[in-house]
PyMOL Python script that loads the backbone (N, CA, C, O; Angstrom):
from pymol import cmd

cmd.read_pdbstr("""\
ATOM      1  N   MET A   1     -17.002  14.453  -0.760  1.00  0.00           N
ATOM      2  CA  MET A   1     -16.077  15.368  -1.390  1.00  0.00           C
ATOM      3  C   MET A   1     -15.100  14.554  -2.238  1.00  0.00           C
ATOM      4  O   MET A   1     -14.561  13.550  -1.771  1.00  0.00           O
ATOM      5  N   PRO A   2     -14.874  14.974  -3.460  1.00  0.00           N
ATOM      6  CA  PRO A   2     -13.881  14.290  -4.302  1.00  0.00           C
ATOM      7  C   PRO A   2     -12.497  14.320  -3.652  1.00  0.00           C
ATOM      8  O   PRO A   2     -12.170  15.243  -2.907  1.00  0.00           O
ATOM      9  N   LEU A   3     -11.705  13.317  -3.938  1.00  0.00           N
ATOM     10  CA  LEU A   3     -10.420  13.154  -3.274  1.00  0.00           C
ATOM     11  C   LEU A   3      -9.400  14.241  -3.643  1.00  0.00           C
ATOM     12  O   LEU A   3      -8.713  14.754  -2.760  1.00  0.00           O
ATOM     13  N   ALA A   4      -9.290  14.596  -4.915  1.00  0.00           N
ATOM     14  CA  ALA A   4      -8.260  15.556  -5.337  1.00  0.00           C
ATOM     15  C   ALA A   4      -8.357  16.891  -4.597  1.00  0.00           C
ATOM     16  O   ALA A   4      -7.336  17.365  -4.099  1.00  0.00           O
ATOM     17  N   PRO A   5      -9.530  17.520  -4.500  1.00  0.00           N
ATOM     18  CA  PRO A   5      -9.603  18.786  -3.760  1.00  0.00           C
ATOM     19  C   PRO A   5      -9.285  18.620  -2.276  1.00  0.00           C
ATOM     20  O   PRO A   5      -8.690  19.506  -1.663  1.00  0.00           O
ATOM     21  N   ALA A   6      -9.676  17.494  -1.704  1.00  0.00           N
ATOM     22  CA  ALA A   6      -9.388  17.250  -0.290  1.00  0.00           C
ATOM     23  C   ALA A   6      -7.880  17.109  -0.070  1.00  0.00           C
ATOM     24  O   ALA A   6      -7.335  17.661   0.886  1.00  0.00           O
ATOM     25  N   VAL A   7      -7.215  16.374  -0.948  1.00  0.00           N
ATOM     26  CA  VAL A   7      -5.769  16.192  -0.838  1.00  0.00           C
ATOM     27  C   VAL A   7      -5.069  17.532  -1.058  1.00  0.00           C
ATOM     28  O   VAL A   7      -4.092  17.844  -0.376  1.00  0.00           O
ATOM     29  N   GLU A   8      -5.558  18.310  -1.994  1.00  0.00           N
ATOM     30  CA  GLU A   8      -4.968  19.624  -2.261  1.00  0.00           C
ATOM     31  C   GLU A   8      -5.093  20.539  -1.039  1.00  0.00           C
ATOM     32  O   GLU A   8      -4.132  21.211  -0.665  1.00  0.00           O
ATOM     33  N   ALA A   9      -6.258  20.564  -0.430  1.00  0.00           N
ATOM     34  CA  ALA A   9      -6.462  21.390   0.763  1.00  0.00           C
ATOM     35  C   ALA A   9      -5.549  20.915   1.893  1.00  0.00           C
ATOM     36  O   ALA A   9      -4.971  21.728   2.614  1.00  0.00           O
ATOM     37  N   PHE A  10      -5.425  19.607   2.043  1.00  0.00           N
ATOM     38  CA  PHE A  10      -4.543  19.043   3.053  1.00  0.00           C
ATOM     39  C   PHE A  10      -3.100  19.480   2.811  1.00  0.00           C
ATOM     40  O   PHE A  10      -2.404  19.878   3.745  1.00  0.00           O
ATOM     41  N   GLY A  11      -2.656  19.404   1.566  1.00  0.00           N
ATOM     42  CA  GLY A  11      -1.287  19.799   1.224  1.00  0.00           C
ATOM     43  C   GLY A  11      -1.018  21.261   1.512  1.00  0.00           C
ATOM     44  O   GLY A  11       0.062  21.620   1.981  1.00  0.00           O
ATOM     45  N   CYS A  12      -1.992  22.100   1.232  1.00  0.00           N
ATOM     46  CA  CYS A  12      -1.837  23.534   1.510  1.00  0.00           C
ATOM     47  C   CYS A  12      -1.782  23.797   3.012  1.00  0.00           C
ATOM     48  O   CYS A  12      -1.019  24.648   3.469  1.00  0.00           O
ATOM     49  N   GLU A  13      -2.576  23.080   3.765  1.00  0.00           N
ATOM     50  CA  GLU A  13      -2.582  23.234   5.222  1.00  0.00           C
ATOM     51  C   GLU A  13      -1.280  22.736   5.835  1.00  0.00           C
ATOM     52  O   GLU A  13      -0.743  23.358   6.751  1.00  0.00           O
ATOM     53  N   TRP A  14      -0.777  21.621   5.333  1.00  0.00           N
ATOM     54  CA  TRP A  14       0.390  20.988   5.942  1.00  0.00           C
ATOM     55  C   TRP A  14       1.674  21.761   5.646  1.00  0.00           C
ATOM     56  O   TRP A  14       2.445  22.059   6.558  1.00  0.00           O
ATOM     57  N   GLY A  15       1.904  22.084   4.370  1.00  0.00           N
ATOM     58  CA  GLY A  15       3.110  22.798   3.978  1.00  0.00           C
ATOM     59  C   GLY A  15       4.341  21.908   3.989  1.00  0.00           C
ATOM     60  O   GLY A  15       4.248  20.708   4.250  1.00  0.00           O
ATOM     61  N   GLY A  16       5.486  22.494   3.707  1.00  0.00           N
ATOM     62  CA  GLY A  16       6.746  21.756   3.717  1.00  0.00           C
ATOM     63  C   GLY A  16       6.808  20.670   2.663  1.00  0.00           C
ATOM     64  O   GLY A  16       6.028  20.656   1.711  1.00  0.00           O
ATOM     65  N   LEU A  17       7.752  19.758   2.853  1.00  0.00           N
ATOM     66  CA  LEU A  17       7.959  18.667   1.900  1.00  0.00           C
ATOM     67  C   LEU A  17       6.734  17.766   1.800  1.00  0.00           C
ATOM     68  O   LEU A  17       6.334  17.379   0.703  1.00  0.00           O
ATOM     69  N   PHE A  18       6.142  17.436   2.934  1.00  0.00           N
ATOM     70  CA  PHE A  18       4.960  16.575   2.925  1.00  0.00           C
ATOM     71  C   PHE A  18       3.803  17.265   2.199  1.00  0.00           C
ATOM     72  O   PHE A  18       3.063  16.621   1.456  1.00  0.00           O
ATOM     73  N   GLY A  19       3.651  18.556   2.411  1.00  0.00           N
ATOM     74  CA  GLY A  19       2.609  19.308   1.719  1.00  0.00           C
ATOM     75  C   GLY A  19       2.830  19.328   0.215  1.00  0.00           C
ATOM     76  O   GLY A  19       1.884  19.178  -0.557  1.00  0.00           O
ATOM     77  N   ARG A  20       4.083  19.514  -0.204  1.00  0.00           N
ATOM     78  CA  ARG A  20       4.384  19.509  -1.644  1.00  0.00           C
ATOM     79  C   ARG A  20       4.101  18.133  -2.254  1.00  0.00           C
ATOM     80  O   ARG A  20       3.585  18.034  -3.367  1.00  0.00           O
ATOM     81  N   ARG A  21       4.439  17.092  -1.525  1.00  0.00           N
ATOM     82  CA  ARG A  21       4.130  15.745  -2.024  1.00  0.00           C
ATOM     83  C   ARG A  21       2.624  15.538  -2.120  1.00  0.00           C
ATOM     84  O   ARG A  21       2.139  14.915  -3.065  1.00  0.00           O
ATOM     85  N   SER A  22       1.898  16.050  -1.162  1.00  0.00           N
ATOM     86  CA  SER A  22       0.437  15.952  -1.196  1.00  0.00           C
ATOM     87  C   SER A  22      -0.132  16.706  -2.402  1.00  0.00           C
ATOM     88  O   SER A  22      -1.066  16.237  -3.054  1.00  0.00           O
ATOM     89  N   LEU A  23       0.434  17.864  -2.687  1.00  0.00           N
ATOM     90  CA  LEU A  23      -0.025  18.637  -3.852  1.00  0.00           C
ATOM     91  C   LEU A  23       0.299  17.900  -5.151  1.00  0.00           C
ATOM     92  O   LEU A  23      -0.482  17.954  -6.101  1.00  0.00           O
ATOM     93  N   ARG A  24       1.435  17.217  -5.200  1.00  0.00           N
ATOM     94  CA  ARG A  24       1.749  16.385  -6.379  1.00  0.00           C
ATOM     95  C   ARG A  24       0.707  15.286  -6.543  1.00  0.00           C
ATOM     96  O   ARG A  24       0.289  14.979  -7.660  1.00  0.00           O
ATOM     97  N   LEU A  25       0.287  14.691  -5.422  1.00  0.00           N
ATOM     98  CA  LEU A  25      -0.747  13.656  -5.481  1.00  0.00           C
ATOM     99  C   LEU A  25      -2.053  14.247  -6.009  1.00  0.00           C
ATOM    100  O   LEU A  25      -2.707  13.642  -6.858  1.00  0.00           O
ATOM    101  N   ALA A  26      -2.429  15.406  -5.520  1.00  0.00           N
ATOM    102  CA  ALA A  26      -3.664  16.052  -5.975  1.00  0.00           C
ATOM    103  C   ALA A  26      -3.611  16.325  -7.476  1.00  0.00           C
ATOM    104  O   ALA A  26      -4.587  16.090  -8.189  1.00  0.00           O
ATOM    105  N   ARG A  27      -2.466  16.825  -7.956  1.00  0.00           N
ATOM    106  CA  ARG A  27      -2.330  17.094  -9.403  1.00  0.00           C
ATOM    107  C   ARG A  27      -2.446  15.803 -10.206  1.00  0.00           C
ATOM    108  O   ARG A  27      -3.092  15.776 -11.253  1.00  0.00           O
ATOM    109  N   ALA A  28      -1.828  14.743  -9.720  1.00  0.00           N
ATOM    110  CA  ALA A  28      -1.897  13.464 -10.425  1.00  0.00           C
ATOM    111  C   ALA A  28      -3.337  12.963 -10.481  1.00  0.00           C
ATOM    112  O   ALA A  28      -3.790  12.496 -11.526  1.00  0.00           O
ATOM    113  N   LEU A  29      -4.054  13.055  -9.370  1.00  0.00           N
ATOM    114  CA  LEU A  29      -5.449  12.603  -9.344  1.00  0.00           C
ATOM    115  C   LEU A  29      -6.308  13.437 -10.289  1.00  0.00           C
ATOM    116  O   LEU A  29      -7.157  12.897 -10.999  1.00  0.00           O
ATOM    117  N   ARG A  30      -6.091  14.754 -10.299  1.00  0.00           N
ATOM    118  CA  ARG A  30      -6.845  15.615 -11.223  1.00  0.00           C
ATOM    119  C   ARG A  30      -6.529  15.274 -12.676  1.00  0.00           C
ATOM    120  O   ARG A  30      -7.366  15.444 -13.563  1.00  0.00           O
ATOM    121  N   GLY A  31      -5.313  14.793 -12.906  1.00  0.00           N
ATOM    122  CA  GLY A  31      -4.896  14.424 -14.258  1.00  0.00           C
ATOM    123  C   GLY A  31      -5.370  13.041 -14.684  1.00  0.00           C
ATOM    124  O   GLY A  31      -5.071  12.599 -15.794  1.00  0.00           O
ATOM    125  N   GLY A  32      -6.104  12.357 -13.816  1.00  0.00           N
ATOM    126  CA  GLY A  32      -6.678  11.072 -14.190  1.00  0.00           C
ATOM    127  C   GLY A  32      -5.872   9.858 -13.760  1.00  0.00           C
ATOM    128  O   GLY A  32      -6.232   8.729 -14.094  1.00  0.00           O
ATOM    129  N   VAL A  33      -4.788  10.071 -13.026  1.00  0.00           N
ATOM    130  CA  VAL A  33      -3.989   8.948 -12.550  1.00  0.00           C
ATOM    131  C   VAL A  33      -4.741   8.273 -11.408  1.00  0.00           C
ATOM    132  O   VAL A  33      -5.266   8.948 -10.523  1.00  0.00           O
ATOM    133  N   GLN A  34      -4.794   6.951 -11.428  1.00  0.00           N
ATOM    134  CA  GLN A  34      -5.448   6.202 -10.365  1.00  0.00           C
ATOM    135  C   GLN A  34      -4.672   6.378  -9.062  1.00  0.00           C
ATOM    136  O   GLN A  34      -3.455   6.560  -9.085  1.00  0.00           O
ATOM    137  N   LEU A  35      -5.366   6.327  -7.936  1.00  0.00           N
ATOM    138  CA  LEU A  35      -4.749   6.572  -6.643  1.00  0.00           C
ATOM    139  C   LEU A  35      -3.540   5.672  -6.403  1.00  0.00           C
ATOM    140  O   LEU A  35      -2.480   6.159  -6.012  1.00  0.00           O
ATOM    141  N   ALA A  36      -3.681   4.382  -6.630  1.00  0.00           N
ATOM    142  CA  ALA A  36      -2.577   3.452  -6.366  1.00  0.00           C
ATOM    143  C   ALA A  36      -1.352   3.798  -7.214  1.00  0.00           C
ATOM    144  O   ALA A  36      -0.223   3.758  -6.726  1.00  0.00           O
ATOM    145  N   ASP A  37      -1.578   4.134  -8.476  1.00  0.00           N
ATOM    146  CA  ASP A  37      -0.457   4.498  -9.359  1.00  0.00           C
ATOM    147  C   ASP A  37       0.183   5.810  -8.914  1.00  0.00           C
ATOM    148  O   ASP A  37       1.407   5.946  -8.930  1.00  0.00           O
ATOM    149  N   ALA A  38      -0.639   6.764  -8.523  1.00  0.00           N
ATOM    150  CA  ALA A  38      -0.116   8.053  -8.075  1.00  0.00           C
ATOM    151  C   ALA A  38       0.707   7.888  -6.800  1.00  0.00           C
ATOM    152  O   ALA A  38       1.777   8.484  -6.670  1.00  0.00           O
ATOM    153  N   LEU A  39       0.217   7.089  -5.871  1.00  0.00           N
ATOM    154  CA  LEU A  39       0.962   6.863  -4.629  1.00  0.00           C
ATOM    155  C   LEU A  39       2.279   6.156  -4.897  1.00  0.00           C
ATOM    156  O   LEU A  39       3.283   6.449  -4.247  1.00  0.00           O
ATOM    157  N   ASP A  40       2.288   5.227  -5.846  1.00  0.00           N
ATOM    158  CA  ASP A  40       3.534   4.541  -6.198  1.00  0.00           C
ATOM    159  C   ASP A  40       4.570   5.511  -6.750  1.00  0.00           C
ATOM    160  O   ASP A  40       5.771   5.296  -6.585  1.00  0.00           O
ATOM    161  N   GLY A  41       4.118   6.569  -7.401  1.00  0.00           N
ATOM    162  CA  GLY A  41       5.029   7.515  -8.019  1.00  0.00           C
ATOM    163  C   GLY A  41       5.508   8.626  -7.101  1.00  0.00           C
ATOM    164  O   GLY A  41       6.365   9.422  -7.486  1.00  0.00           O
ATOM    165  N   ILE A  42       4.968   8.688  -5.894  1.00  0.00           N
ATOM    166  CA  ILE A  42       5.347   9.760  -4.960  1.00  0.00           C
ATOM    167  C   ILE A  42       5.847   9.108  -3.678  1.00  0.00           C
ATOM    168  O   ILE A  42       5.082   8.886  -2.739  1.00  0.00           O
ATOM    169  N   ARG A  43       7.118   8.811  -3.653  1.00  0.00           N
ATOM    170  CA  ARG A  43       7.720   8.168  -2.483  1.00  0.00           C
ATOM    171  C   ARG A  43       7.727   9.120  -1.288  1.00  0.00           C
ATOM    172  O   ARG A  43       7.883  10.332  -1.439  1.00  0.00           O
ATOM    173  N   GLY A  44       7.558   8.560  -0.131  1.00  0.00           N
ATOM    174  CA  GLY A  44       7.611   9.343   1.090  1.00  0.00           C
ATOM    175  C   GLY A  44       6.280   9.945   1.500  1.00  0.00           C
ATOM    176  O   GLY A  44       6.191  10.594   2.543  1.00  0.00           O
ATOM    177  N   LEU A  45       5.261   9.744   0.712  1.00  0.00           N
ATOM    178  CA  LEU A  45       3.948  10.289   1.057  1.00  0.00           C
ATOM    179  C   LEU A  45       3.178   9.324   1.952  1.00  0.00           C
ATOM    180  O   LEU A  45       2.525   9.742   2.908  1.00  0.00           O
ATOM    181  N   THR A  46       3.256   8.050   1.642  1.00  0.00           N
ATOM    182  CA  THR A  46       2.576   7.028   2.438  1.00  0.00           C
ATOM    183  C   THR A  46       3.547   5.884   2.703  1.00  0.00           C
ATOM    184  O   THR A  46       4.494   5.678   1.944  1.00  0.00           O
ATOM    185  N   PRO A  47       3.312   5.144   3.777  1.00  0.00           N
ATOM    186  CA  PRO A  47       4.151   3.964   4.002  1.00  0.00           C
ATOM    187  C   PRO A  47       3.809   2.887   2.971  1.00  0.00           C
ATOM    188  O   PRO A  47       2.782   2.966   2.297  1.00  0.00           O
ATOM    189  N   ASN A  48       4.666   1.895   2.858  1.00  0.00           N
ATOM    190  CA  ASN A  48       4.417   0.798   1.915  1.00  0.00           C
ATOM    191  C   ASN A  48       3.042   0.184   2.125  1.00  0.00           C
ATOM    192  O   ASN A  48       2.361  -0.152   1.156  1.00  0.00           O
ATOM    193  N   SER A  49       2.628   0.033   3.368  1.00  0.00           N
ATOM    194  CA  SER A  49       1.328  -0.580   3.649  1.00  0.00           C
ATOM    195  C   SER A  49       0.177   0.245   3.071  1.00  0.00           C
ATOM    196  O   SER A  49      -0.838  -0.318   2.659  1.00  0.00           O
ATOM    197  N   GLY A  50       0.320   1.554   3.036  1.00  0.00           N
ATOM    198  CA  GLY A  50      -0.712   2.407   2.452  1.00  0.00           C
ATOM    199  C   GLY A  50      -0.814   2.231   0.949  1.00  0.00           C
ATOM    200  O   GLY A  50      -1.906   2.195   0.383  1.00  0.00           O
ATOM    201  N   ARG A  51       0.353   2.122   0.308  1.00  0.00           N
ATOM    202  CA  ARG A  51       0.348   1.904  -1.144  1.00  0.00           C
ATOM    203  C   ARG A  51      -0.232   0.531  -1.478  1.00  0.00           C
ATOM    204  O   ARG A  51      -0.986   0.387  -2.440  1.00  0.00           O
ATOM    205  N   VAL A  52       0.124  -0.474  -0.679  1.00  0.00           N
ATOM    206  CA  VAL A  52      -0.414  -1.822  -0.909  1.00  0.00           C
ATOM    207  C   VAL A  52      -1.928  -1.821  -0.707  1.00  0.00           C
ATOM    208  O   VAL A  52      -2.655  -2.421  -1.498  1.00  0.00           O
ATOM    209  N   ALA A  53      -2.404  -1.162   0.333  1.00  0.00           N
ATOM    210  CA  ALA A  53      -3.844  -1.107   0.593  1.00  0.00           C
ATOM    211  C   ALA A  53      -4.589  -0.439  -0.555  1.00  0.00           C
ATOM    212  O   ALA A  53      -5.656  -0.904  -0.955  1.00  0.00           O
ATOM    213  N   ALA A  54      -4.038   0.643  -1.088  1.00  0.00           N
ATOM    214  CA  ALA A  54      -4.678   1.318  -2.225  1.00  0.00           C
ATOM    215  C   ALA A  54      -4.703   0.410  -3.441  1.00  0.00           C
ATOM    216  O   ALA A  54      -5.703   0.359  -4.157  1.00  0.00           O
ATOM    217  N   ARG A  55      -3.613  -0.307  -3.683  1.00  0.00           N
ATOM    218  CA  ARG A  55      -3.534  -1.206  -4.838  1.00  0.00           C
ATOM    219  C   ARG A  55      -4.533  -2.361  -4.697  1.00  0.00           C
ATOM    220  O   ARG A  55      -5.238  -2.690  -5.650  1.00  0.00           O
ATOM    221  N   VAL A  56      -4.593  -2.968  -3.525  1.00  0.00           N
ATOM    222  CA  VAL A  56      -5.514  -4.089  -3.301  1.00  0.00           C
ATOM    223  C   VAL A  56      -6.955  -3.608  -3.387  1.00  0.00           C
ATOM    224  O   VAL A  56      -7.790  -4.258  -4.014  1.00  0.00           O
ATOM    225  N   GLY A  57      -7.249  -2.483  -2.766  1.00  0.00           N
ATOM    226  CA  GLY A  57      -8.609  -1.947  -2.818  1.00  0.00           C
ATOM    227  C   GLY A  57      -9.068  -1.671  -4.240  1.00  0.00           C
ATOM    228  O   GLY A  57     -10.212  -1.957  -4.595  1.00  0.00           O
ATOM    229  N   ALA A  58      -8.188  -1.121  -5.047  1.00  0.00           N
ATOM    230  CA  ALA A  58      -8.531  -0.855  -6.441  1.00  0.00           C
ATOM    231  C   ALA A  58      -8.689  -2.158  -7.220  1.00  0.00           C
ATOM    232  O   ALA A  58      -9.581  -2.279  -8.060  1.00  0.00           O
ATOM    233  N   SER A  59      -7.826  -3.129  -6.940  1.00  0.00           N
ATOM    234  CA  SER A  59      -7.856  -4.402  -7.675  1.00  0.00           C
ATOM    235  C   SER A  59      -9.131  -5.202  -7.418  1.00  0.00           C
ATOM    236  O   SER A  59      -9.658  -5.850  -8.322  1.00  0.00           O
ATOM    237  N   VAL A  60      -9.617  -5.154  -6.191  1.00  0.00           N
ATOM    238  CA  VAL A  60     -10.821  -5.940  -5.861  1.00  0.00           C
ATOM    239  C   VAL A  60     -12.094  -5.139  -6.030  1.00  0.00           C
ATOM    240  O   VAL A  60     -13.188  -5.657  -5.802  1.00  0.00           O
ATOM    241  N   GLY A  61     -11.968  -3.885  -6.427  1.00  0.00           N
ATOM    242  CA  GLY A  61     -13.143  -3.075  -6.707  1.00  0.00           C
ATOM    243  C   GLY A  61     -13.762  -2.422  -5.471  1.00  0.00           C
ATOM    244  O   GLY A  61     -14.900  -1.956  -5.526  1.00  0.00           O
ATOM    245  N   ASN A  62     -13.037  -2.383  -4.375  1.00  0.00           N
ATOM    246  CA  ASN A  62     -13.567  -1.772  -3.160  1.00  0.00           C
ATOM    247  C   ASN A  62     -13.026  -0.369  -2.922  1.00  0.00           C
ATOM    248  O   ASN A  62     -13.238   0.208  -1.856  1.00  0.00           O
ATOM    249  N   LEU A  63     -12.335   0.174  -3.902  1.00  0.00           N
ATOM    250  CA  LEU A  63     -11.791   1.515  -3.777  1.00  0.00           C
ATOM    251  C   LEU A  63     -12.128   2.269  -5.050  1.00  0.00           C
ATOM    252  O   LEU A  63     -11.583   1.993  -6.119  1.00  0.00           O
ATOM    253  N   VAL A  64     -13.029   3.220  -4.918  1.00  0.00           N
ATOM    254  CA  VAL A  64     -13.405   4.043  -6.058  1.00  0.00           C
ATOM    255  C   VAL A  64     -13.032   5.475  -5.715  1.00  0.00           C
ATOM    256  O   VAL A  64     -13.448   6.007  -4.686  1.00  0.00           O
ATOM    257  N   VAL A  65     -12.252   6.088  -6.578  1.00  0.00           N
ATOM    258  CA  VAL A  65     -11.790   7.445  -6.334  1.00  0.00           C
ATOM    259  C   VAL A  65     -12.332   8.349  -7.418  1.00  0.00           C
ATOM    260  O   VAL A  65     -12.088   8.136  -8.606  1.00  0.00           O
ATOM    261  N   LYS A  66     -13.060   9.349  -7.002  1.00  0.00           N
ATOM    262  CA  LYS A  66     -13.551  10.363  -7.922  1.00  0.00           C
ATOM    263  C   LYS A  66     -12.544  11.492  -7.912  1.00  0.00           C
ATOM    264  O   LYS A  66     -12.298  12.088  -6.864  1.00  0.00           O
ATOM    265  N   SER A  67     -11.954  11.800  -9.062  1.00  0.00           N
ATOM    266  CA  SER A  67     -10.816  12.718  -9.092  1.00  0.00           C
ATOM    267  C   SER A  67     -11.187  14.192  -9.109  1.00  0.00           C
ATOM    268  O   SER A  67     -10.352  15.019  -8.743  1.00  0.00           O
ATOM    269  N   SER A  68     -12.362  14.555  -9.504  1.00  0.00           N
ATOM    270  CA  SER A  68     -12.658  15.994  -9.534  1.00  0.00           C
ATOM    271  C   SER A  68     -14.029  16.294  -9.002  1.00  0.00           C
ATOM    272  O   SER A  68     -14.433  17.456  -8.959  1.00  0.00           O
TER     273      SER A  68
END
""", "prot")
cmd.dss("prot")
cmd.show_as("cartoon", "prot")
cmd.util.cbc("prot")
cmd.orient("prot")
């Protein structure tokens, strides 16, 4: 399953501030923003270690995200 729809469904299920942040992430991914960049722009969604992991995974080519 592509990441954007999964994140969107998660955001709708969760609700509240965390859900809204998740929906912002889904919109960014659908808009073509890379996961690491999108996570950097949405504070409070993931811990620093999650953002670093996404950045490293993308940099070394071990993280491929299909947005739609």
